[in-house]
VMD Tcl script that draws the C-alpha trace (Angstrom):
set ca {
  {132.90 100.10 42.18}
  {134.45 102.22 39.12}
  {136.45 104.63 41.87}
  {138.30 101.81 42.83}
  {139.83 100.94 40.03}
  {141.04 104.44 38.91}
  {144.22 103.88 40.54}
  {144.92 101.46 37.38}
  {145.66 104.53 35.74}
  {147.97 107.58 35.56}
  {145.19 109.89 35.79}
  {144.81 112.10 39.16}
  {141.52 114.09 39.74}
  {143.34 117.54 38.49}
  {143.91 115.41 35.20}
  {141.22 116.41 32.60}
  {143.59 114.28 29.73}
  {142.92 110.94 29.07}
  {145.41 108.78 29.65}
  {146.55 106.07 26.16}
  {144.92 103.28 27.69}
  {141.52 105.17 28.18}
  {141.81 106.36 24.42}
  {142.57 102.89 23.14}
  {140.27 100.75 25.44}
  {137.41 103.24 24.72}
  {137.48 103.29 20.66}
  {135.42 99.97 20.75}
  {136.05 97.32 23.12}
  {134.15 94.40 21.21}
  {136.24 94.74 17.84}
  {138.91 92.69 18.96}
  {136.73 89.96 20.76}
  {137.69 87.51 18.09}
  {141.09 87.83 19.03}
  {140.32 87.62 23.07}
  {138.43 84.35 22.32}
  {140.80 82.47 20.24}
  {143.80 83.63 22.44}
  {145.41 80.12 23.09}
  {144.72 79.00 19.12}
  {146.66 82.46 18.54}
  {149.21 81.86 21.08}
  {149.54 78.53 20.00}
  {149.94 79.31 16.37}
  {152.85 82.25 16.99}
  {154.60 79.40 19.71}
  {154.58 76.82 16.87}
  {156.59 79.20 14.46}
  {158.59 80.66 17.45}
  {159.57 77.32 18.61}
  {159.93 75.88 14.87}
  {162.64 78.45 14.06}
  {164.87 78.45 17.42}
  {164.68 74.06 17.00}
  {166.28 74.52 13.26}
  {168.79 77.26 13.41}
  {169.97 76.56 17.69}
  {169.10 73.21 18.78}
  {166.52 74.50 21.15}
  {163.51 75.95 22.56}
  {163.45 79.84 22.72}
  {163.55 79.95 26.74}
  {166.11 76.79 26.59}
  {168.42 79.09 24.10}
  {167.60 81.90 26.38}
  {169.23 80.23 29.10}
  {172.74 78.76 27.10}
  {171.18 75.80 26.62}
  {170.68 73.29 23.11}
  {169.34 69.97 23.07}
  {171.52 67.05 22.07}
  {169.56 62.95 21.01}
  {170.14 60.52 23.45}
  {171.24 58.09 20.65}
  {173.65 60.00 18.42}
  {172.96 59.44 14.89}
  {174.44 60.32 11.45}
  {173.49 63.47 11.36}
  {176.37 66.34 12.59}
  {174.11 69.58 12.19}
  {170.84 69.86 14.24}
  {168.68 67.47 15.76}
  {167.69 64.59 13.94}
  {164.31 64.80 12.24}
  {162.46 62.55 14.70}
  {163.94 64.40 18.03}
  {162.98 67.57 16.06}
  {159.03 66.94 15.78}
  {158.92 65.04 18.84}
  {159.82 68.13 20.17}
  {157.78 70.42 18.52}
  {154.57 68.62 19.44}
  {155.67 68.53 23.49}
  {156.76 71.68 23.96}
  {153.67 73.56 21.53}
  {150.88 70.39 20.86}
  {150.62 68.81 24.12}
  {150.71 71.89 26.43}
  {147.86 73.67 24.37}
  {145.66 69.89 24.86}
  {146.33 69.95 28.61}
  {145.39 74.08 28.54}
  {142.07 72.90 26.78}
  {141.65 69.59 28.96}
  {141.80 71.89 32.06}
  {139.18 74.32 30.31}
  {136.95 71.28 29.50}
  {137.12 69.84 33.49}
  {136.47 73.53 35.04}
  {133.76 74.21 32.51}
  {131.39 70.87 33.30}
  {132.50 70.70 37.11}
  {130.77 73.87 37.53}
  {128.06 73.11 35.12}
  {127.40 70.03 37.16}
  {127.63 71.78 40.20}
  {125.48 74.34 39.04}
  {123.11 72.33 37.57}
  {122.86 74.20 34.06}
  {124.37 73.45 30.86}
  {125.28 69.50 31.05}
  {121.60 68.18 32.50}
  {119.55 70.71 30.06}
  {121.43 71.03 26.53}
  {123.33 67.90 26.07}
  {122.96 64.11 25.25}
  {122.49 61.40 27.23}
  {125.75 59.54 25.62}
  {127.07 63.46 26.06}
  {126.76 63.53 29.84}
  {127.84 60.26 30.93}
  {131.06 61.00 29.14}
  {131.20 64.25 31.15}
  {130.67 62.39 34.24}
  {133.52 60.04 33.19}
  {135.27 62.66 32.17}
  {134.81 64.69 35.73}
  {135.50 61.34 37.57}
  {138.48 60.43 35.57}
  {140.28 63.50 35.00}
  {141.93 64.81 38.48}
  {143.65 61.47 38.79}
  {144.87 62.52 35.29}
  {146.13 65.65 36.39}
  {147.53 64.45 39.29}
  {149.33 61.75 37.55}
  {150.81 64.24 35.07}
  {151.97 67.16 37.90}
  {153.05 64.17 39.93}
  {155.44 62.47 36.74}
  {157.10 66.16 36.85}
  {157.57 66.74 39.97}
  {159.57 63.01 40.33}
  {161.21 64.21 37.35}
  {162.79 67.20 38.73}
  {163.20 65.60 42.39}
  {165.48 62.85 40.80}
  {167.50 65.67 38.33}
  {167.89 67.53 41.52}
  {169.26 64.64 43.24}
  {171.68 63.42 40.02}
  {169.35 60.20 39.72}
  {168.60 61.29 36.29}
  {169.63 63.28 33.06}
  {166.00 64.65 32.52}
  {164.31 66.62 34.30}
  {161.31 66.27 32.62}
  {159.56 63.17 31.10}
  {158.77 65.44 27.82}
  {162.14 65.86 27.38}
  {163.36 62.27 27.86}
  {160.02 61.38 25.22}
  {161.32 63.38 23.08}
  {164.97 61.38 22.77}
  {166.95 64.71 24.11}
  {168.79 65.90 26.73}
  {170.00 69.21 27.57}
  {173.53 70.53 27.53}
  {175.55 74.12 27.50}
  {176.12 75.99 24.48}
  {179.61 75.62 23.30}
  {181.92 78.53 22.48}
  {181.63 77.22 18.57}
  {177.54 77.23 19.07}
  {178.08 81.13 20.71}
  {179.81 82.23 17.78}
  {177.52 80.56 14.96}
  {174.65 82.22 16.72}
  {175.95 85.38 16.67}
  {176.86 85.60 12.78}
  {174.79 88.30 11.75}
  {171.53 87.49 9.26}
  {173.13 87.42 5.27}
  {170.37 88.87 2.65}
  {167.86 86.45 1.32}
  {168.50 87.17 -2.44}
  {172.39 86.60 -2.75}
  {171.98 83.63 -4.88}
  {170.57 82.83 -8.21}
  {167.88 80.56 -8.17}
  {163.99 79.85 -9.07}
  {161.72 81.94 -7.89}
  {160.09 79.28 -5.67}
  {163.49 78.79 -3.49}
  {164.38 82.66 -3.47}
  {160.53 82.76 -1.61}
  {161.54 79.84 0.35}
  {164.66 81.61 1.36}
  {162.74 84.88 2.19}
  {160.52 83.38 4.62}
  {163.10 81.62 6.30}
  {165.05 85.12 6.45}
  {161.76 86.75 7.76}
  {161.37 84.62 10.14}
  {164.48 84.00 11.64}
  {164.69 88.47 11.52}
  {161.60 88.39 14.01}
  {162.91 85.52 16.16}
  {166.32 87.32 16.73}
  {164.42 90.50 17.57}
  {161.96 88.71 19.87}
  {165.02 87.31 21.22}
  {166.90 90.34 21.68}
  {164.12 91.95 23.09}
  {162.86 90.40 25.68}
  {165.09 91.34 28.42}
  {164.30 95.10 27.73}
  {160.93 93.70 27.67}
  {161.13 92.19 31.37}
  {162.79 95.37 32.77}
  {160.25 97.95 31.05}
  {157.35 95.57 32.47}
  {158.75 96.01 35.54}
  {159.21 99.37 35.32}
  {155.76 100.06 34.77}
  {154.46 98.20 37.84}
  {156.93 100.05 39.89}
  {155.90 103.24 38.50}
  {151.88 102.51 38.50}
  {152.37 101.05 42.42}
  {153.96 104.46 43.50}
  {151.48 106.77 41.44}
  {148.44 104.68 42.53}
  {150.29 105.09 46.98}
  {150.36 109.07 45.75}
  {146.87 109.27 44.59}
  {145.58 106.88 47.32}
  {143.97 109.89 48.84}
  {142.15 111.18 46.00}
  {140.35 107.81 45.25}
  {137.35 108.77 46.29}
  {136.95 112.08 44.95}
  {136.88 110.52 41.55}
  {133.25 110.85 39.81}
  {132.10 107.35 39.45}
  {131.91 107.01 35.09}
  {128.73 106.38 33.44}
  {127.90 103.05 32.00}
  {128.55 102.41 28.11}
  {125.91 104.17 25.97}
  {124.49 101.47 23.74}
  {120.99 102.51 22.98}
  {119.98 99.27 21.81}
  {121.08 97.53 24.30}
  {120.26 100.29 26.85}
  {116.50 100.21 26.11}
  {115.96 96.60 26.51}
  {117.21 96.82 30.16}
  {114.13 95.99 32.79}
  {113.01 99.51 35.13}
  {113.54 97.15 37.54}
  {116.90 96.76 39.26}
  {116.29 93.58 40.81}
  {114.83 91.71 37.76}
  {117.40 90.21 35.44}
  {118.12 91.61 31.86}
  {118.66 88.67 30.29}
  {115.09 86.45 31.48}
  {113.47 89.29 32.66}
  {112.72 87.72 35.61}
  {113.51 88.62 39.35}
  {116.82 87.68 39.80}
  {117.85 83.89 41.79}
  {121.99 83.54 42.64}
  {122.74 87.08 42.01}
  {126.45 87.57 39.57}
  {127.66 90.25 38.09}
  {129.85 90.21 34.72}
  {133.27 92.25 36.21}
  {133.94 93.51 32.87}
  {130.47 95.87 32.89}
  {129.47 95.76 36.12}
  {125.80 94.40 35.15}
  {124.12 91.78 37.35}
  {122.16 88.66 36.34}
  {121.03 85.13 37.19}
  {123.65 82.78 37.65}
  {122.04 80.23 34.63}
  {121.35 83.05 32.75}
  {124.50 84.82 32.35}
  {126.65 81.94 32.31}
  {125.40 80.41 29.54}
  {125.10 83.38 27.69}
  {128.98 84.39 28.11}
  {129.85 80.64 26.98}
  {128.04 80.92 24.50}
  {128.87 84.33 23.02}
  {131.95 85.20 24.58}
  {130.45 89.11 25.43}
  {128.40 90.90 27.85}
  {125.43 91.35 26.92}
  {124.45 94.60 27.48}
  {128.15 96.27 26.74}
  {129.18 93.66 24.25}
  {132.48 93.58 26.10}
  {134.71 90.51 25.67}
  {134.22 88.85 28.05}
  {135.04 85.01 29.94}
  {133.63 82.66 32.70}
  {135.93 83.78 34.74}
  {134.59 86.84 35.32}
  {131.62 85.68 36.73}
  {131.49 86.97 40.32}
  {128.78 85.72 42.77}
  {126.81 88.01 44.89}
  {125.76 87.05 48.58}
  {123.26 89.13 49.71}
  {122.69 89.48 53.20}
  {119.07 87.93 54.08}
  {116.42 89.98 55.48}
}
mol new
graphics top color blue
foreach p $ca { graphics top sphere $p radius 0.5 }
foreach p [lrange $ca 0 end-1] q [lrange $ca 1 end] { graphics top cylinder $p $q radius 0.2 }
display resetview
């Protein structure tokens, strides 16, 4: 199977030098497994810091500021500069926390749905109260999801036909509406960042000022480099698409790489290829883990990956969406 993925790198049949992607990936693929396992949380923390900075300095989220928009309160208050505290906190909650909770709810629904369909996990390891809750959740959540998507669609249609000033229910719940940046707003954002050590204040004040200044520099760098990054990614996609097209005739000549060598794990593999490496019985409902290529029983590998977030043989970081069921022809 590995020769079909050879076009993902720039190496050809006549090149012995590995690519930079191969060098990095082969060093220690399990080193960053914790980061892969908690990727949603890490992303949420970074997103929280980024959105907090842009809401504090530009009265807009990162994407809104990128497109020349800003948030203004629906009910004007006494504060003339920046968003009022309540609108600011509501915006942070609806920009960062609510999407994170939605992702977790979607993932929980998918996990419990597959466990109920395959008859594993829920019926074996969970208490009766949790089993009942999961049944209620699986029955109710699709309607909640439909309501969520339907409300967004209705707001977008109303905004499209000039029937509403809000394109999303989250904008209205935050108590704000979007407007274009004025000339004064743009000139203010174009002002260079000053040094954090120009004022003669206490150490705590200087530390707080330096933290805000550092976050501002990072945010401005991210905002300025976004367009360049998008162009670079599109260039890479074009480059490797053309490279794979030029080398398509030579793909079958590439040797199949040997499996990762891990003596402790490989010694535990059963000699019979029809036996599951986890339960050491003849496989049922054959399923392969795409990150490593090994084949297991579906209940065995699903439960293992769900608990350990890695391949039991190679220790490569893995998730349940990397499982591929094999439908073998019956004799």
